[in-house]
C-alpha positions as a Markdown table, in Angstrom:
| # | Residue | x | y | z |
|---|---|---|---|---|
| 1 | Met | 14.4 | -1.8 | -27.9 |
| 2 | Gln | 17.5 | 0.4 | -26.4 |
| 3 | Val | 14.5 | 2.8 | -25.3 |
| 4 | Leu | 12.0 | 0.1 | -23.7 |
| 5 | Glu | 15.3 | -0.9 | -21.8 |
| 6 | Asp | 15.4 | 2.4 | -20.5 |
| 7 | Glu | 11.5 | 3.3 | -19.9 |
| 8 | Ile | 11.6 | -0.5 | -17.9 |
| 9 | Lys | 14.9 | 1.1 | -15.8 |
| 10 | Glu | 12.8 | 4.5 | -14.7 |
| 11 | Leu | 9.8 | 2.2 | -14.2 |
| 12 | Ile | 12.0 | -0.2 | -11.8 |
| 13 | Ile | 13.1 | 3.0 | -10.1 |
| 14 | Ser | 10.0 | 4.9 | -9.8 |
| 15 | Ser | 7.7 | 1.6 | -9.3 |
| 16 | Leu | 10.5 | 0.6 | -6.4 |
| 17 | Ser | 11.0 | 4.1 | -5.1 |
| 18 | Leu | 15.1 | 3.2 | -5.7 |
| 19 | Glu | 16.2 | 7.2 | -5.2 |
| 20 | Asp | 19.6 | 5.7 | -5.3 |
| 21 | Val | 20.0 | 4.4 | -8.0 |
| 22 | Ala | 19.6 | 5.9 | -11.8 |
| 23 | Pro | 19.1 | 4.5 | -15.4 |
| 24 | Ala | 22.5 | 4.1 | -16.0 |
| 25 | Asp | 23.7 | 1.8 | -13.1 |
| 26 | Ile | 21.2 | -0.3 | -13.8 |
| 27 | Asp | 23.1 | -3.4 | -16.2 |
| 28 | Pro | 20.2 | -4.4 | -18.4 |
| 29 | Thr | 22.1 | -8.1 | -18.7 |
| 30 | Ala | 22.8 | -8.5 | -14.8 |
| 31 | Pro | 20.0 | -10.2 | -12.4 |
| 32 | Leu | 17.2 | -8.2 | -10.7 |
| 33 | Phe | 17.4 | -10.5 | -7.8 |
| 34 | Val | 19.1 | -11.7 | -5.4 |
| 35 | Glu | 22.4 | -10.6 | -6.6 |
| 36 | Gly | 22.4 | -7.6 | -9.2 |
| 37 | Leu | 19.5 | -5.0 | -8.1 |
| 38 | Gly | 18.7 | -7.3 | -5.2 |
| 39 | Leu | 15.2 | -7.5 | -5.7 |
| 40 | Asp | 12.9 | -9.9 | -3.5 |
| 41 | Ser | 9.1 | -10.9 | -3.9 |
| 42 | Ile | 7.4 | -7.7 | -2.9 |
| 43 | Asp | 9.4 | -5.8 | -5.2 |
| 44 | Ala | 8.8 | -8.2 | -8.2 |
| 45 | Leu | 5.1 | -7.8 | -7.4 |
| 46 | Glu | 5.3 | -4.4 | -6.9 |
| 47 | Leu | 7.3 | -4.2 | -10.4 |
| 48 | Gly | 4.7 | -6.8 | -12.3 |
| 49 | Leu | 2.0 | -4.6 | -11.4 |
| 50 | Ala | 3.4 | -1.2 | -12.6 |
| 51 | Leu | 4.5 | -3.8 | -15.9 |
| 52 | Gln | 0.8 | -4.0 | -16.4 |
| 53 | Lys | -0.7 | -0.6 | -15.8 |
| 54 | Arg | 2.1 | 1.3 | -17.8 |
| 55 | Tyr | 2.5 | -1.9 | -20.9 |
| 56 | Gly | -1.1 | -4.0 | -20.6 |
| 57 | Val | 1.0 | -7.3 | -20.0 |
| 58 | Ser | -0.3 | -10.2 | -18.1 |
| 59 | Leu | 2.3 | -11.7 | -15.8 |
| 60 | Ser | 0.5 | -15.4 | -13.8 |
| 61 | Ala | 2.8 | -14.8 | -10.6 |
| 62 | Asp | 4.2 | -18.6 | -10.0 |
| 63 | Ser | 5.2 | -19.4 | -13.6 |
| 64 | Gln | 9.0 | -20.5 | -14.6 |
| 65 | Glu | 7.9 | -18.3 | -17.4 |
| 66 | Thr | 7.7 | -15.3 | -15.6 |
| 67 | Arg | 10.4 | -16.1 | -13.7 |
| 68 | Arg | 12.3 | -15.6 | -16.6 |
| 69 | His | 10.9 | -12.2 | -18.0 |
| 70 | Phe | 11.7 | -11.0 | -14.5 |
| 71 | Ser | 16.1 | -12.2 | -14.9 |
| 72 | Ser | 16.8 | -8.8 | -16.1 |
| 73 | Val | 15.9 | -6.0 | -17.7 |
| 74 | Arg | 16.8 | -6.9 | -20.8 |
| 75 | Ala | 14.5 | -9.8 | -21.0 |
| 76 | Leu | 11.5 | -7.6 | -19.4 |
| 77 | Ala | 12.2 | -5.9 | -22.4 |
| 78 | Glu | 11.9 | -8.4 | -24.6 |
| 79 | Phe | 8.5 | -9.8 | -23.1 |
| 80 | Val | 7.0 | -6.1 | -23.3 |
| 81 | Ala | 8.1 | -6.3 | -26.9 |
| 82 | Ser | 7.0 | -9.6 | -27.5 |
| 83 | Gln | 3.1 | -8.6 | -26.3 |
| 84 | Gly | 3.5 | -6.2 | -28.6 |
| 85 | Gln | 1.8 | -3.5 | -26.2 |
| 86 | Glu | 2.1 | 0.4 | -26.6 |
| 87 | Pro | 2.7 | 2.3 | -23.5 |
| 88 | Ser | -0.3 | 3.5 | -21.8 |
| 89 | Leu | 0.3 | 7.0 | -19.9 |
């Protein structure tokens, strides 16, 4: 799970162009939105597309379940792992 969390941190940084953030700066249990990384809804869309492209997972834009998956890096890693998808390079 640690490897997947690190991959997702890298994906967040690259897909959202967060040049001033290192993977080690991102707490896997910290919120991604508002506090924590302070991402917004546009960031969520970009990150969702990056996750779909990389892992082949599908996310519903307005579901409570998707909001729960996007609550932290760890929650995203658990969601991707539960989908049983290998990264698409």
